[in-house]
C-alpha positions in Angstrom: -2.6 -31.1 2.2 -5.1 -30.1 0.5 -4.0 -27.4 -1.4 -0.9 -26.8 -3.9 1.9 -24.2 -2.8 1.5 -21.2 -5.4 4.5 -18.8 -6.1 4.8 -15.0 -6.2 3.4 -14.6 -9.7 0.4 -16.3 -8.4 0.1 -13.8 -5.9 0.9 -10.9 -8.3 -1.8 -12.7 -10.3 -4.7 -13.2 -7.4 -4.4 -9.7 -6.3 -4.8 -8.1 -9.6 -8.0 -10.4 -9.9 -9.5 -10.0 -7.0 -8.7 -6.1 -7.2 -10.8 -6.1 -10.3 -13.4 -7.9 -8.8 -13.4 -5.7 -5.9 -13.6 -2.9 -7.9 -16.7 -4.0 -10.2 -18.5 -5.5 -7.5 -18.8 -2.6 -5.3 -19.4 -0.3 -8.3 -22.5 -2.3 -9.0 -23.3 -2.2 -5.6 -23.1 1.1 -4.8 -23.5 3.3 -7.8 -26.9 1.9 -8.9 -28.9 5.5 -6.7 -30.0 2.6 -4.7 -27.8 2.1 -1.8 -27.2 5.1 -0.3 -23.3 5.7 0.5 -21.3 6.0 4.3 -17.8 7.3 4.6 -16.5 3.9 6.4 -13.8 6.5 7.5 -16.0 6.8 10.6 -17.1 5.2 13.2 -19.8 3.2 14.0 -22.5 6.0 15.6 -22.7 7.2 11.8 -22.9 4.2 10.1 -25.8 1.7 11.0 -25.9 -2.3 11.1 -28.1 -2.7 8.4 -26.1 -1.1 5.8 -23.1 -3.9 6.7 -25.3 -6.7 7.4 -27.3 -6.1 3.9 -23.9 -5.6 2.0 -22.8 -9.0 3.4 -26.0 -10.8 2.2 -26.0 -9.2 -1.1 -22.1 -10.1 -1.3 -22.7 -13.6 -0.2 -25.6 -14.2 -2.8 -23.8 -12.5 -5.8 -19.8 -13.8 -5.1 -19.7 -16.3 -7.3 -21.5 -14.8 -10.5 -18.5 -11.9 -10.1 -15.6 -14.8 -9.2 -16.4 -15.9 -12.9 -15.5 -12.8 -14.2 -11.7 -13.4 -12.6 -8.8 -15.0 -14.6 -8.2 -17.9 -11.6 -7.1 -20.5 -14.4 -4.2 -21.9 -12.0 -4.5 -20.4 -9.0 -5.2 -22.7 -5.4 -6.6 -20.3 -3.2 -9.7 -20.1 -0.7 -12.3 -18.1 -0.6 -15.3 -16.9 1.6 -17.9 -14.0 2.5 -17.9 -13.5 6.5 -21.3 -15.1 8.4 -23.5 -13.0 9.8 -22.4 -14.3 13.6 -19.1 -13.7 12.7 -20.0 -9.7 11.8 -22.5 -9.0 14.0 -19.8 -10.3 17.1 -16.9 -8.1 15.7 -19.8 -5.3 15.0 -20.3 -5.8 19.8 -16.7 -6.0 20.1 -15.8 -2.3 18.9 -18.9 -0.8 19.9 -17.7 -1.8 23.8 -14.4 -0.2 22.9 -13.4 3.1 24.6 -11.6 4.1 21.6 -13.6 4.5 18.3 -11.9 3.2 15.1 -13.2 4.0 11.7 -15.2 1.2 10.5 -12.6 0.3 7.1 -10.2 -0.4 9.9 -11.8 -3.4 11.5 -14.7 -4.0 9.2 -12.2 -5.5 6.2 -12.9 -9.0 5.9 -16.3 -9.2 4.7 -15.0 -11.0 1.8 -11.7 -13.2 2.2 -9.1 -14.7 0.6 -6.4 -16.9 1.1 -3.2 -18.3 -0.6 -0.3 -20.7 0.5 2.9 -20.0 -0.6 6.3 -22.5 -0.2 8.4 -21.1 2.3 10.9 -20.3 -0.2 8.4 -18.2 -2.2 7.0 -16.7 0.9 10.5 -15.4 2.1 10.4 -13.1 -1.5 6.5 -11.4 -0.3 8.4 -8.5 2.1 10.1 -7.2 -1.6 6.9 -6.9 -3.3 4.5 -5.5 -1.2 5.2 -2.1 -1.5 5.3 -2.2 -5.2 1.5 -4.4 -5.3 0.4 -1.8 -3.0 1.3 1.0 -5.5 0.7 -0.9 -8.7 -2.7 -1.8 -8.2 -3.6 0.7 -5.8 -4.3 -1.2 -2.2 -5.3 0.2 0.6 -3.0 -1.2 2.8 -0.2 -4.2 3.2 1.2 -5.2 6.3 3.2 -8.8 7.9 1.0 -9.9 10.9 2.7 -12.2 13.5 2.0 -13.3 17.1 2.7 -16.7 19.1 0.4 -18.6 16.9 -0.3 -16.6 13.5 1.7 -15.5 11.0 0.9 -14.0 7.7 1.0 -11.2 5.4 -2.7 -9.1 5.0 -3.3 -7.4 2.0 -6.6 -5.2 1.6 -8.8 -3.6 -1.1 -10.8 -0.6 -1.3 -10.1 0.7 -4.4 -9.6 4.1 -3.8 -13.3 4.6 -2.6 -13.8 5.9 1.4 -17.5 3.6 0.4 -16.7 0.7 -0.2 -16.0 -2.3 2.2 -12.4 -3.6 1.9 -11.8 -7.1 1.4 -9.1 -8.8 2.7 -6.1 -11.6 1.4 -4.2 -13.8 3.6 -1.0 -15.2 1.9 0.5 -17.6 4.4 4.0 -19.9 4.3 3.4 -23.3 3.9 5.3 -24.3 7.0 3.0 -22.0 9.2 -0.4 -23.8 7.9 -0.6 -25.7 10.9 -0.2 -23.2 13.9 -2.7 -20.6 11.9 -5.4 -22.8 11.3 -5.4 -23.9 15.4 -5.0 -19.6 16.1 -8.3 -19.9 13.7 -10.2 -22.5 15.2 -9.3 -21.1 19.0 -11.0 -17.6 17.8 -13.8 -19.4 15.6 -14.5 -21.3 19.2 -14.2 -18.4 21.4 -16.5 -16.4 19.0 -19.5 -19.4 19.1 -19.3 -19.9 23.4 -19.9 -16.3 23.6 -22.3 -16.2 20.5 -24.1 -19.4 22.0 -24.4 -17.6 25.2 -26.1 -14.4 24.1 -28.8 -16.3 22.6 
């Protein structure tokens, strides 16, 4: 394996640090008076696509600088900024749906991080999620379980409806192989769809 299993204490520290960086980055980006603020509780009809793509580009260019502000010593986790292609694919899928969803409900992982726990530590998560959600004013947290995927997802928005949410996934080490295969299968179908559109 290419990671060390982490503890519940590591997860809490990571949540606190990501939350602080999300707030700092979002304030720097949106509170300059340069970028227009859109209520992300609205649907795509009221928020321009370029607003999403410009945010993604700026985040991609500056996230490593912002991560320096966090205290991540001793934490083994991964993070990424979603690709433009993946965002465009997601936008297209939600445009095609008959039921329209608020943007903050589905464009909630432009920044995504992941941490792996031992099975023993993973079992302790359920009792901590509500506490963390209240303590750190998180947008939401929930357990996602399908036939091929299992993990907890935590979302950061710092209580401002014009901040794009960020996501943290927490996995049990025993689910890593299945979860990665599930992600690969999804990415493969997305890649095929994208190449057909070009």
